[in-house]
N, C-alpha and C positions, 0 to 999 in steps of 0.2 A: 674259298668261300663256297658253301654248299648251295645248290640251286634252290631258289625260293620264289614262289609266285602267290601273291595274296592280294587280290584287288581291294578287298575291304581294308587291309592294312595300308595300301597305297592311298586310298581315299582319306584315311586318317592323317597321313602326311599333308595332303592338300588342305585339310581343314585346320592345320596348326597355325597358319598365319606367318607373317614375316618376322624373322629374327636375324640380327646381325651376328653371324657366327665368328667372324674374324676377331681374333683376340688382340688386346693390348697387353704387351709383355714388359714387365719391369724386373730388372735384375740389379741388385745392389750388393757390393762387397764392402764389408766394414773391416776396420782394424781396431780391435779392443786390446788395450794394454793391460787391463787389470781384471779380466774375466775369463775363466777357463771355459765356461759354457756359452758365453756370448748371447746370441739371439735365442738359444734354447732355454734361457731363463724366463723368456716371456711366456706367460700362461695362455691357455685357450681363451679364458675370459678376457684377458687383455687384448688378444688378437681380435676377438669379437668386437670390442669397442672400436679398435682401429679400423676394421673393415666396414663399419657403418658408414664411414666417409666415402667408401667405394661403392656402396649400395649393393653389397653381397653378404652372404652368411656362410658359416661353416656348417657342412652337413655330414662330414666324415673325417676320421683321423686314422692314419697309420704311421708307424715310426720304427726306425732302426736306432742303434745306439748313438748315431751321429747326425740324424736328420729326422724331421717330422714332416709328413705330407698331409696337408689339409685339402680335402675335397670341398669345393665351394659351390654355392648355388649357381654361380656363373664362373666355372672353370676351376683353377687350382692355385695352391700356394705351397711352396717347399721352403723349409727353414732349416738351416744348419748353423754351425757356430758363427761363421762370418758372412754367410751368403743368404740373401732373401730373394726368392723368385716368386713373383706375383703375376698371375695371368688371368685376365678377366675378359668376358665377351659381352654381347648385348649393348645396353646403354649405361654400363658401369662408368664410374668416374675415377679411374685408377690413379690419376695424378693428384687428386685431392687427398691421397693417403700420405703425401710427403710430410706435411707439418705434424699430424698426429703420430705418424710412424717415428719420426726423429725425436719427438717429445717422449714417446714411450721408451725408446731406446735409452735416451739420456736418464730418464727416471728410474728404469729398472736395471740398467746395466752400468751406466756411468759414462766415463769419458770414451770418446770414439773419434775416428776419422773415417772418411769414405775413400776407399782405394779405387773402386771402379763403379761406374753407374751406366746402365744401359736401358734405353727405352726403345721399343720397336713395335711395328705392326705392319700389316699389309693394308692396301686401300680398302675403304669401306664401300659396300654396295649403296648405302643410303647415308652419306655423311651428315646430311642436314637433320637426320633423326637423332644424332648424338647430342649429348649435353656438353656445353662449353667446359673446358677448352678443346674438346675432342672433335669439333666439327671440321677442323682442318689441321694438317700437320704444322702449318705455319703458326697457328694459334697455340698448338702444343709446345712448339719450340720457344715461343715468347714466354709461355708459362714456366717452362723448365729453366730458362735463362735467369729467372729471378732467384733460383736456388743454385744453379751451376753456370755462372756467367762465362766460364771458360769452356763449356761443353761445345761439341761439334755436332752438326746435323748433316745428314746426307740422305739421298734417295736413289733407288736402283730400279731398273726394269721399265718396260713400256707403260704408257699412261693407264691402260686397263689392268695392269698387273704390277703395280708399284709396291715396293717394300721400303719402309722408312726407318731410319735409325738416328737416335740421338745418344751420344756417349761422352763420358768424361773418364780420364785415366789420371791417377796420381800415384807417384812412387815408382818402384822397380817393376820390371816386367815379370810376369808369371813364368816360372821355370819348370814346374812340374807339369806333366801332360794334362792338357785341358782342351775340351772340345764341346760344341753344342750343335746338334742337327735339328733343323725344323723342316717339316713338310707341310705346306699350307695348300689345301686342295679345294677347288671350286667345281661345281657341277658334277657331284658324285652321281653314279648311275642309279636308275630306278631299283635295280636288284639290290644294291647296297643299301639304299635309303630305307627300303622296306624292313630291313633287319633291325632298324633302330627306332621302331614304333612300339609304344607300350602295349598296344592292342595285340601285336604279334608276339612279343617277348616282354613280359612284365618285370623281368629282373635284369640287372646289369650283368650278372654272371651268364645268363642265357645269351644275351647279345654278344658278349665276349666270345663265347664258345661257337655260336652259330656263324658269326662273321669271320672267324679265323684269327681274331686279334690275339687270342691266347698263345698262338704259335710264335709271336714276335719275341717274347722274352720268357721261354719256358722254365728257366732257372731262377726266375724272380723270387725274392724273399717274401714280398708282400704285395698284394693286389687289392685295389679298392674300386670296383666298377659300380656305376650308378645308372639306372634307367630312369629317364624323366617322363612324366605323363603330361600330354599325350604322346610326345616324341622327343628324342634327343638322348645323348649319351655322354658320360664323362668317365674317365678312368685315371687314377693315379697308380703308379707302379714304383715301388722301391726295389731296384734290381739287386743291389747289395751296397752296404755302407751309405755313401752319399751319391750313388748313381741312381738316376730317376728316369721315369718316362711319364708323360701325360698325353692323353688322347681325348679329343672332344669332337662330337658329331652333331651337326645341325642338318637334319634330313629333309626339311621342307623343300618342296619342288622349286619355288621361285627364288630360293636363297641357299640351296644345299651347299654344305661346306664341311670339311673335316680336317683335323690337324693332328700332328704328332710332334712332340719335342722330346729329345733325350740327350743326355751326356754320357751314355753308356760307353764303356771301353770295349765294345764288341770287336771281333776280328774283322768283320766286314759290314760296313755301312751300306754297301751296295745291296746286300741281301735284305736289309730292313727297308730300303727305299723301294725295291722291286715288290716285296711282299705287300707293303702298304698300298702301292699303286694298284696291285692286283685285287686287293680287298675293296677299295673304294672306286676304282675305275673313273677317275675324274676327267673332265674335259680340259682342265688346265691346273697347273700347280706352280708354286714358288718353293724352291728348295734353298735353304740357307745353311751354311756350314762355317762355323768359327773353329779354328784350331791353332795351337801354337806348335803343332807337329805337322809339317806340310805333307809328310808321307801318308797322313791319315785321310787326305782328301778323297772322297768316294770316286771311284773310276766312273760311276754312272754320270757324274757331272762332266766328265771329260769325253766319254764315249757316245753319249746320247745327245750331242749338241745339234744333230740334224733336226730334232723336233723342238729345239729350244728357240723361243722368241728372242731371248737376250741372256747373255752370260757375262757377269762382271766379277772381277777379282781385285782385291785391295789389301795392302798391308796396313795393319792398324795396331800400334802399340805392342809389337811383338807377336801379334796374331795374324793369321791369313784368313780373310773373309772371302767366301765364294757365294754369290747370289745368282741363281739360275731360274728363269721363268720359262715354263714349258706349256705348249699348246698341243694337245693330242687329237688325233683323228677320232671322230665319233661315228 
């Protein structure tokens, strides 16, 4: 990240007000017996109607032959033939999408079954500001059990850095290599926060270049960065085929937060983790890593345990889950 100092820009961050940056993440794997394109048959207009129940809008689209990435007013959505990833922040009501989503799938695609269902998030700074059922994880689980009574819920980490997970698995284990890395950072540095104000850099491309984010996936096929006014940043990346990355930044002083999620088959996840932490300089972070190839586990999660508040590992339906909460010196 290049050195930057702009008191006017920093004041802009202070004036933005509170925003809950921590995302709610929904991932659903479908099985379609009679559709070659599956979820890719759903049009932008149809997704727009479904997303009204979440209280967010589509503001950008990029696509490969096998995946469409939608940039949202509150985060991101990635659609491939069998997989839907929906990630929303703020006071969005992501779980309200389930009934309209399943109705849309049935109407436009036909018969289906759900192979895997995941819902996860970190703890909110202001849970009472959320719209039910998102005021507590317990309420979210009660809501989800109406759809998936066999689903399992769990939480990881100390009280101030908790990560929650609800999941359901049906059918055979996934055999092809599959992994997902999430880096959820709180208390990003003043230097980093300044870079994501509209007053300083009024385009998403400028924010990406000035912050150093463009170095994370230099070979990416498609990049869709967005600067929000007066502050904030979102970026969808299609690395290749169905490999993706999303990055979101909430730079406000009292609630600063940034996140990265990717399923990229890169040679070293350690490089990504270290670069991201160097860019945002957080005071704390949660790193989660799902993989069905245990040799993929980033060495960072093994070597840097000296600054970790909590590290937990668990075997789940043929996958290995590592959740690590870190607290860094400031």
